[in-house]
N, CA and C of each residue as an Amber inpcrd file, in Angstrom:
protein
   495
   5.1280000  41.7690000  67.5690000   5.2500000  40.3840000  67.2100000
   4.5100000  40.0210000  65.9290000   3.3320000  40.5940000  65.7320000
   2.6400000  40.2450000  64.5200000   3.4650000  40.5700000  63.2940000
   4.2830000  41.6100000  63.4360000   5.1100000  42.0110000  62.3020000
   6.1290000  40.9390000  61.9530000   6.7650000  40.3500000  62.9370000
   7.7620000  39.3340000  62.6640000   7.1140000  38.0240000  62.2070000
   5.8990000  37.7240000  62.6740000   5.1930000  36.5440000  62.1700000
   4.8610000  36.7160000  60.6920000   4.4740000  37.9070000  60.3030000
   4.1730000  38.2010000  58.9100000   5.4190000  38.0660000  58.0620000
   6.5270000  38.5660000  58.5820000   7.7770000  38.4550000  57.8300000
   8.1770000  36.9860000  57.6670000   8.0340000  36.2430000  58.7580000
   8.3790000  34.8270000  58.6900000   7.4740000  34.0860000  57.7070000
   6.2050000  34.3770000  57.7210000   5.2570000  33.7560000  56.8140000
   5.5740000  34.1400000  55.3810000   5.8850000  35.3960000  55.1670000
   6.2390000  35.8710000  53.8350000   7.4850000  35.1610000  53.3230000
   8.5010000  35.0670000  54.1890000   9.7320000  34.3790000  53.8120000
   9.4520000  32.9030000  53.5130000   8.6000000  32.3080000  54.2960000
   8.2530000  30.9120000  54.1070000   7.5500000  30.6920000  52.7660000
   6.6330000  31.5710000  52.3930000   5.9230000  31.4760000  51.1230000
   6.8790000  31.6870000  49.9700000   7.7690000  32.6880000  50.0870000
   8.7470000  32.9370000  49.0210000   9.6470000  31.7320000  48.8200000
  10.0700000  31.1330000  49.8940000  10.9560000  29.9710000  49.7810000
  10.2060000  28.7400000  49.2670000   8.9380000  28.6090000  49.5880000
   8.1600000  27.4430000  49.1680000   7.6850000  27.5640000  47.7300000
   7.4330000  28.7400000  47.2560000   6.8920000  28.9370000  45.9140000
   7.7710000  28.3340000  44.8340000   9.0790000  28.5790000  44.8290000
   9.9000000  27.9640000  43.7770000   9.8600000  26.4390000  43.8310000
   9.8420000  25.8700000  45.0100000   9.7970000  24.4190000  45.1310000
   8.4920000  23.8910000  44.5440000   7.3960000  24.5650000  44.8580000
   6.0860000  24.1600000  44.3190000   6.0850000  24.3060000  42.8070000
   6.6390000  25.3980000  42.2880000   6.6960000  25.6170000  40.8410000
   7.5460000  24.5510000  40.1720000   8.6600000  24.2140000  40.7980000
   9.5420000  23.1860000  40.2300000   8.8250000  21.8400000  40.2160000
   8.0880000  21.5180000  41.2820000   7.3970000  20.2280000  41.3000000
   6.2810000  20.1840000  40.2630000   5.6030000  21.3160000  39.9990000
   4.5790000  21.3620000  38.9490000   5.2330000  21.1850000  37.5910000
   6.3420000  21.8950000  37.3620000   7.0680000  21.7690000  36.0900000
   7.5760000  20.3480000  35.9240000   8.1170000  19.7640000  36.9880000
   8.6260000  18.3920000  36.9150000   7.5070000  17.4130000  36.5940000
   6.3510000  17.5950000  37.2180000   5.2160000  16.7090000  36.9480000
   4.7760000  16.8350000  35.4950000   4.7390000  18.0660000  34.9820000
   4.3630000  18.2700000  33.5820000   5.4030000  17.6710000  32.6480000
   6.6780000  17.8370000  32.9870000   7.7440000  17.2820000  32.1500000
   7.6570000  15.7610000  32.1090000   7.3990000  15.1580000  33.2630000
   7.2810000  13.6980000  33.3170000   6.0760000  13.2410000  32.4930000
   4.9510000  13.9440000  32.6340000   3.7510000  13.5950000  31.8730000
   3.9930000  13.7430000  30.3820000   4.5970000  14.8610000  29.9790000
   4.8850000  15.1040000  28.5640000   5.8510000  14.0590000  28.0210000
   6.8720000  13.7350000  28.7850000   7.8370000  12.7220000  28.3570000
   7.1530000  11.3640000  28.1900000   6.2760000  11.0160000  29.1250000
   5.5600000   9.7370000  29.0340000   4.6510000   9.7050000  27.8140000
   3.9430000  10.8080000  27.5650000   3.0750000  10.8680000  26.3860000
   3.8780000  10.7550000  25.0980000   4.9930000  11.4580000  25.0400000
   5.8470000  11.4230000  23.8520000   6.4130000  10.0200000  23.6330000
   6.8780000   9.4000000  24.7010000   7.4190000   8.0390000  24.5850000
   6.3340000   7.0640000  24.1340000   5.1360000   7.2290000  24.6700000
   4.0220000   6.3710000  24.2580000   3.6780000   6.5510000  22.7980000
   3.6480000   7.8050000  22.3580000   3.3380000   8.0840000  20.9500000
   4.4080000   7.5020000  20.0450000   5.6610000   7.6580000  20.4230000
   6.7420000   7.0950000  19.6110000   6.6700000   5.5740000  19.6060000
   6.3290000   4.9900000  20.7260000   6.1930000   3.5400000  20.7950000
   5.0870000   3.0370000  19.8930000   3.9570000   3.7390000  19.8930000
   2.8500000   3.3450000  19.0220000   3.1990000   3.5360000  17.5640000
   3.9050000   4.6110000  17.2490000   4.2540000   4.8310000  15.8450000
   5.2190000   3.7630000  15.3590000   6.0000000   3.1980000  16.2590000
   6.8820000   2.1070000  15.8810000   6.1020000   0.8530000  15.5330000
   4.9160000   0.6970000  16.1360000   4.0650000  -0.4590000  15.8490000
   3.3500000  -0.3060000  14.5150000   3.0930000   0.9130000  14.1160000
   2.3770000   1.1630000  12.8690000   3.3920000   1.3060000  11.7440000
   3.2990000   0.4360000  10.7790000   4.2040000   0.5580000   9.6480000
   3.4470000   1.1700000   8.4920000   4.0980000   2.0790000   7.8350000
   3.5030000   2.6940000   6.6590000   3.6980000   1.7900000   5.4630000
   3.2240000   2.2160000   4.3260000   3.3910000   1.4150000   3.1160000
   4.8670000   1.2430000   2.7570000   5.1850000   0.0960000   2.2200000
   6.5360000  -0.2110000   1.7420000   6.3850000  -0.5720000   0.2640000
   6.3720000   0.4510000  -0.5850000   6.0820000   0.2480000  -2.0000000
   7.2710000  -0.3170000  -2.7630000   6.9630000  -1.1850000  -3.7010000
   7.9530000  -1.7350000  -4.6180000   7.2790000  -1.9220000  -5.9780000
   8.0740000  -2.2680000  -6.9800000   7.5720000  -2.4130000  -8.3510000
   7.6150000  -3.8770000  -8.7770000   6.6340000  -4.2600000  -9.5400000
   6.6140000  -5.5670000 -10.1860000   6.5890000  -5.2970000 -11.6850000
   7.6070000  -5.7600000 -12.3830000   7.7320000  -5.5260000 -13.8290000
   7.2160000  -6.7520000 -14.5790000   6.5420000  -6.5070000 -15.6780000
   6.0150000  -7.6060000 -16.4970000   5.8550000  -7.1210000 -17.9350000
   5.5320000  -8.0780000 -18.8080000   5.2060000  -7.7500000 -20.2100000
   3.8880000  -8.4140000 -20.5320000   2.9810000  -7.6250000 -21.0930000
   1.7040000  -8.1600000 -21.5600000   1.8840000  -8.4650000 -23.0390000
   1.7020000  -9.7450000 -23.4010000   2.0250000 -10.2070000 -24.7480000
   0.7700000 -10.7170000 -25.4630000   0.2580000  -9.9570000 -26.4490000
  -0.8810000 -10.4510000 -27.2360000  -0.4690000 -11.7060000 -28.0070000
  -1.3420000 -12.7170000 -28.0100000  -1.0430000 -13.9790000 -28.6770000
  -1.4120000 -13.9540000 -30.1550000  -2.0690000 -12.8980000 -30.5980000
  -2.4130000 -12.6870000 -32.0080000  -2.1350000 -11.2290000 -32.3230000
  -2.2700000 -10.8550000 -33.5850000  -2.0710000  -9.4560000 -33.9660000
  -3.0290000  -8.5900000 -33.1590000  -2.4780000  -7.6010000 -32.4900000
  -3.2760000  -6.7820000 -31.5800000  -4.1090000  -5.7610000 -32.3370000
  -5.3820000  -5.7170000 -32.0090000  -6.2500000  -4.6520000 -32.5120000
  -7.2980000  -4.3680000 -31.4430000  -7.5400000  -3.0900000 -31.2390000
  -8.5380000  -2.6400000 -30.2680000  -8.8870000  -1.2070000 -30.6240000
 -10.0190000  -0.7030000 -30.1640000 -10.3680000   0.6950000 -30.4290000
  -9.2750000   1.6430000 -29.9170000  -9.2000000   2.8040000 -30.5180000
  -8.1570000   3.7810000 -30.1670000  -8.2040000   4.1940000 -28.6970000
  -9.3860000   4.1850000 -28.0940000  -9.5030000   4.6080000 -26.6920000
  -9.3800000   3.4420000 -25.6990000  -8.9860000   2.2720000 -26.1770000
  -8.8920000   1.0860000 -25.3180000  -7.8580000   1.2910000 -24.2130000
  -8.1430000   0.6720000 -23.0740000  -7.2600000   0.7380000 -21.9090000
  -6.8450000  -0.6760000 -21.5050000  -5.5470000  -0.8270000 -21.2410000
  -5.0140000  -2.0710000 -20.6950000  -4.9820000  -1.9160000 -19.1770000
  -5.5940000  -2.8520000 -18.4670000  -5.5240000  -2.8470000 -17.0040000
  -4.8010000  -4.1050000 -16.5530000  -3.8300000  -3.9260000 -15.6600000
  -3.0890000  -5.0420000 -15.0810000  -3.3290000  -5.0020000 -13.5740000
  -3.6540000  -6.1690000 -13.0000000  -3.9700000  -6.2570000 -11.5790000
  -3.1100000  -7.3190000 -10.8990000  -2.6860000  -7.0200000  -9.6820000
  -2.0700000  -8.0040000  -8.8010000  -3.1560000  -8.4120000  -7.8190000
  -3.4610000  -9.7180000  -7.7890000  -4.5690000 -10.1970000  -6.9630000
  -4.1390000 -11.3620000  -6.0730000  -4.8180000 -11.4750000  -4.9440000
  -4.6330000 -12.5930000  -4.0170000  -5.6280000 -13.6750000  -4.4370000
  -5.1080000 -14.8150000  -4.8860000  -5.9620000 -15.9100000  -5.3620000
  -5.9300000 -17.1000000  -4.4010000  -5.6810000 -16.8370000  -3.1330000
  -5.5400000 -17.9000000  -2.1350000  -6.8290000 -18.6390000  -1.8490000
  -7.9490000 -17.9360000  -1.8830000  -9.2310000 -18.5480000  -1.5320000
  -9.9620000 -18.9790000  -2.7950000 -10.1170000 -20.2910000  -2.9400000
 -10.7340000 -20.8390000  -4.1530000 -12.2120000 -20.4820000  -4.2700000
 -12.8900000 -20.3230000  -3.1480000 -14.3360000 -20.0830000  -3.1780000
 -14.7030000 -18.6050000  -3.0310000 -13.7340000 -17.7160000  -3.2410000
 -13.9920000 -16.2750000  -3.0950000 -13.3730000 -15.5210000  -4.2670000
 -13.9130000 -14.3550000  -4.5600000 -13.2990000 -13.5480000  -5.6230000
 -11.8670000 -13.1680000  -5.2390000 -11.0360000 -12.9960000  -6.2420000
  -9.6470000 -12.6030000  -6.0010000  -9.6150000 -11.2430000  -5.3100000
  -8.7650000 -11.1180000  -4.3110000  -8.6190000  -9.8510000  -3.5870000
  -7.6220000  -8.9510000  -4.2970000  -8.0300000  -7.7390000  -4.6070000
  -7.1730000  -6.8020000  -5.3330000  -6.1000000  -6.2320000  -4.4120000
  -4.8460000  -6.3430000  -4.8240000  -3.7130000  -5.7670000  -4.0990000
  -3.3010000  -4.4530000  -4.7540000  -3.2240000  -4.4460000  -6.0890000
  -2.8190000  -3.2400000  -6.8240000  -3.2760000  -3.3570000  -8.2680000
  -3.4020000  -2.2150000  -8.9250000  -3.7300000  -2.2210000 -10.3550000
  -3.1540000  -0.9780000 -11.0100000  -2.9940000  -1.0650000 -12.3190000
  -2.5210000   0.0750000 -13.0990000  -3.1680000   0.0030000 -14.4730000
  -3.2750000   1.1560000 -15.1220000  -3.8900000   1.2180000 -16.4610000
  -2.9710000   1.9380000 -17.4290000  -3.0760000   1.5050000 -18.6810000
  -2.3080000   2.1080000 -19.7710000  -3.2430000   2.3750000 -20.9390000
  -3.0630000   3.4970000 -21.5840000  -3.8160000   3.8340000 -22.7840000
  -2.8600000   4.0000000 -23.9500000  -3.3930000   4.4180000 -25.0930000
  -2.5510000   4.6290000 -26.2730000  -1.8820000   3.3540000 -26.7420000
  -2.6250000   2.2800000 -26.7480000  -2.0590000   0.9700000 -27.0810000
  -1.8220000   0.8410000 -28.5810000  -0.6590000   0.3670000 -28.9240000
  -0.3290000   0.0720000 -30.3240000  -0.1050000  -1.4380000 -30.4130000
   0.9690000  -1.8450000 -31.0290000   1.2990000  -3.2730000 -31.0960000
   2.0460000  -3.6930000 -29.8360000   1.7450000  -4.8950000 -29.3670000
   2.4340000  -5.4250000 -28.1930000   3.7630000  -6.0320000 -28.5760000
   4.4970000  -6.5260000 -27.6270000   4.1630000  -6.6250000 -26.2150000
   4.2060000  -5.2560000 -25.5150000   3.4800000  -5.1740000 -24.3970000
   3.3800000  -3.9420000 -23.6300000   4.1290000  -4.1070000 -22.3050000
   5.2120000  -3.3650000 -22.1110000   5.8860000  -3.4350000 -20.8070000
   5.0330000  -2.7090000 -19.7610000   4.8910000  -3.3090000 -18.5970000
   4.1030000  -2.6960000 -17.5290000   4.8890000  -2.7260000 -16.2200000
   4.6060000  -1.7600000 -15.3960000   5.2020000  -1.6710000 -14.0680000
   4.0680000  -1.4480000 -13.0790000   3.9520000  -2.3380000 -12.1390000
   2.8580000  -2.3010000 -11.1780000   3.4290000  -2.0190000  -9.7940000
   3.0080000  -0.9100000  -9.1900000   3.4630000  -0.5680000  -7.8430000
   2.5110000  -1.1910000  -6.8280000   3.0930000  -1.8660000  -5.8240000
   2.2660000  -2.4660000  -4.7770000   2.9610000  -2.3250000  -3.4290000
   2.1900000  -2.4800000  -2.3740000   2.6920000  -2.3790000  -1.0070000
   3.1120000  -3.7700000  -0.5270000   4.3810000  -3.9380000  -0.2050000
   4.8740000  -5.2380000   0.2880000   4.1380000  -5.6870000   1.5460000
   3.6760000  -4.7260000   2.3540000   2.9580000  -5.0700000   3.5870000
   1.6110000  -5.7360000   3.3070000   1.1070000  -5.6260000   2.0850000
  -0.1680000  -6.2550000   1.7210000   0.0150000  -7.7260000   1.3460000
   1.2590000  -8.1610000   1.1930000   1.5500000  -9.5430000   0.8010000
   1.6810000 -10.3970000   2.0620000   0.8710000 -11.4540000   2.1430000
   0.8660000 -12.3140000   3.3200000   1.5420000 -13.6480000   3.0160000
   2.3600000 -14.0860000   3.9580000   3.0510000 -15.3590000   3.8000000
   2.0300000 -16.4890000   3.7000000   2.2760000 -17.4090000   2.7850000
   1.3830000 -18.5430000   2.6050000   0.2440000 -18.2870000   1.6290000
   0.0780000 -17.0420000   1.1950000  -0.9750000 -16.7400000   0.2170000
  -0.4180000 -16.8890000  -1.1940000  -1.3130000 -17.0340000  -2.1540000
  -0.9150000 -17.1400000  -3.5630000  -1.3730000 -15.8810000  -4.2850000
  -0.5150000 -15.3960000  -5.1740000  -0.7900000 -14.1540000  -5.9050000
  -0.6240000 -14.3830000  -7.3950000  -1.3780000 -13.6280000  -8.1790000
  -1.3180000 -13.7590000  -9.6360000  -1.5160000 -12.3960000 -10.2800000
  -1.0730000 -12.3080000 -11.5280000  -1.3270000 -11.1200000 -12.3380000
  -2.4790000 -11.4220000 -13.2790000  -3.3320000 -10.4410000 -13.4700000
  -4.4300000 -10.5300000 -14.4320000  -4.3610000  -9.2990000 -15.3210000
  -4.7870000  -9.4560000 -16.5650000  -4.7930000  -8.3120000 -17.4840000
  -5.9910000  -8.4040000 -18.4080000  -6.4800000  -7.2440000 -18.8180000
  -7.5210000  -7.1960000 -19.8390000  -7.4620000  -5.8600000 -20.5580000
  -8.0700000  -5.8320000 -21.7290000  -8.1730000  -4.6120000 -22.5330000
  -9.6530000  -4.3370000 -22.7300000 -10.0670000  -3.1150000 -22.3890000
 -11.4760000  -2.7100000 -22.5070000 -11.5790000  -1.3650000 -23.1970000
 -12.7180000  -1.1680000 -23.8100000 -13.0650000   0.1240000 -24.3950000
 -14.5340000   0.3670000 -24.0880000 -14.8210000   1.4810000 -23.4540000
 -16.1930000   1.8360000 -23.0660000 -16.8840000   0.6870000 -22.3410000
 -16.1500000   0.0390000 -21.4550000 -16.7030000  -1.0480000 -20.6610000
 -16.7540000  -2.3900000 -21.3530000 -16.5090000  -2.4290000 -22.6590000
 -16.5600000  -3.6920000 -23.3990000 -15.1880000  -4.3560000 -23.3700000
 -15.1900000  -5.6390000 -23.0570000 -13.9650000  -6.4220000 -22.9620000
 -13.5320000  -6.8980000 -24.3470000 -12.2630000  -6.6330000 -24.7030000
 -11.7230000  -7.0420000 -26.0050000 -10.6630000  -8.1340000 -25.8900000
  -9.7700000  -8.0040000 -24.9190000  -8.6940000  -8.9690000 -24.7250000
  -8.6420000  -9.3310000 -23.2390000  -8.1640000 -10.5580000 -22.9640000
  -8.0550000 -11.0080000 -21.5750000  -6.9420000 -12.0500000 -21.4760000
  -6.3290000 -12.1620000 -20.3020000  -5.4050000 -13.2930000 -20.1300000
  -6.2340000 -14.4710000 -19.6480000  -6.0080000 -15.6180000 -20.2660000
  -6.8200000 -16.8000000 -19.9520000  -6.0320000 -17.8820000 -19.2290000
  -4.8040000 -17.5730000 -18.8450000  -4.0000000 -18.5280000 -18.0790000
  -3.4900000 -17.8390000 -16.8150000  -3.3310000 -18.6240000 -15.7750000
  -2.8430000 -18.0780000 -14.5100000  -1.3880000 -17.6290000 -14.6560000
  -1.0840000 -16.4880000 -14.0700000   0.2890000 -15.9690000 -14.0690000
   0.6850000 -15.7560000 -12.6050000   1.1740000 -16.8370000 -11.9490000
   1.5210000 -16.7220000 -10.5310000   2.7630000 -15.8600000 -10.3140000
   2.7240000 -15.0600000  -9.2450000   3.8650000 -14.2160000  -8.8590000
   3.9490000 -14.1680000  -7.3340000   5.1170000 -13.7980000  -6.8250000
   5.3450000 -13.5060000  -5.4030000   5.0760000 -14.6530000  -4.4440000
   5.1760000 -15.8790000  -4.8770000   4.9370000 -16.9880000  -3.9610000
   5.6400000 -18.2400000  -4.4190000   5.2420000 -19.3680000  -3.8410000
   5.8620000 -20.6470000  -4.1660000   5.6810000 -21.0060000  -5.6360000
   4.5440000 -20.6440000  -6.2160000   4.2680000 -20.9510000  -7.6240000
   4.7640000 -19.8480000  -8.5540000   5.5230000 -18.9340000  -8.0290000
   5.9160000 -17.7240000  -8.7490000   6.7580000 -17.9920000  -9.9850000
   6.5360000 -17.1470000 -10.9800000   7.3620000 -17.1710000 -12.1870000
   8.3890000 -16.0430000 -12.1330000   8.5850000 -15.4510000 -10.9520000
   9.4450000 -14.2800000 -10.8040000  10.9160000 -14.5420000 -11.1070000
  11.3340000 -15.7990000 -11.1620000  12.7250000 -16.1070000 -11.4770000
  13.0770000 -15.6190000 -12.8810000  12.1210000 -15.6350000 -13.7510000
  12.3380000 -15.1550000 -15.1160000  11.4450000 -13.9410000 -15.3390000
  11.5500000 -13.3740000 -16.5110000  10.6960000 -12.2300000 -16.8220000
   9.2350000 -12.6700000 -16.8320000   8.4000000 -11.8980000 -16.1640000
   6.9820000 -12.2460000 -16.0700000   6.2760000 -11.8120000 -17.3460000
   5.6140000 -12.7700000 -17.9900000   4.8320000 -12.4760000 -19.1940000
   3.3780000 -12.8300000 -18.9460000   2.5080000 -11.9160000 -19.3530000
   1.0690000 -12.1300000 -19.2350000   0.5210000 -12.2890000 -20.6480000
   0.1180000 -13.5070000 -21.0420000  -0.4190000 -13.6960000 -22.3900000
  -1.8420000 -13.1350000 -22.4950000  -2.1050000 -12.4250000 -23.5800000
  -3.4410000 -11.8730000 -23.8380000  -4.0400000 -12.5630000 -25.0470000
  -5.2890000 -12.9460000 -24.9450000  -5.9960000 -13.5220000 -26.0900000
  -7.2120000 -12.6590000 -26.3870000  -7.5440000 -12.5370000 -27.6760000
  -8.7210000 -11.7270000 -28.0230000 -10.0000000 -12.5050000 -27.7540000
 -11.0350000 -11.7880000 -27.4080000 -12.3490000 -12.4170000 -27.3100000
 -12.9040000 -12.5280000 -28.7170000 -13.7470000 -13.5140000 -29.0080000
 -14.2490000 -13.6990000 -30.3770000 -14.8690000 -12.4410000 -30.9830000
 -15.6180000 -11.6480000 -30.2170000 -16.2350000 -10.4510000 -30.7890000
 -15.1900000  -9.4190000 -31.2030000 -14.0170000  -9.4550000 -30.5630000
 -12.9520000  -8.5260000 -30.9330000 -12.3930000  -8.8710000 -32.3060000
 -12.5170000 -10.1310000 -32.7010000 -12.0320000 -10.5620000 -34.0110000
 -13.1190000 -10.4610000 -35.0750000 -14.2970000 -10.0340000 -34.6700000
 -15.3930000  -9.8990000 -35.6200000 -16.1800000 -11.1770000 -35.8080000
 -16.0260000 -12.1500000 -34.9100000 -16.7680000 -13.4250000 -34.9960000
 -18.0610000 -13.3360000 -34.2560000
């Protein structure tokens, strides 16, 4: 009799093992599927950058002169808060400046633009940290006050020391 009990037990274990293995595999598959679905769901919530270009022309208001190593920097800034410094959204630099106007292309992330905020372009020309030219008037873009309907122009004026005064 012990022999037949052993055979029955052996048969029972053999028959149960695949079921147990399948339930372990099924549990792992369900867990993996849930983790994958969760990860995909979270990645749908996270948006990456959505880059676009803002085209403009920087126009010197007088005959342009600056040192040969001068750099033009153009910035897109958030000017919504009157009592705080402008928040930088994007900037770009150009060297090898000759006579203007200077066409510029500024890449920025659309996701950084908030509804109801005001944005402006700023520009200046510097050499070795010294400021030579600057825009002295607001150039609103990307909002209610935007000049985007027409070509965006950023006027540059020389600082008195740049003219030798």
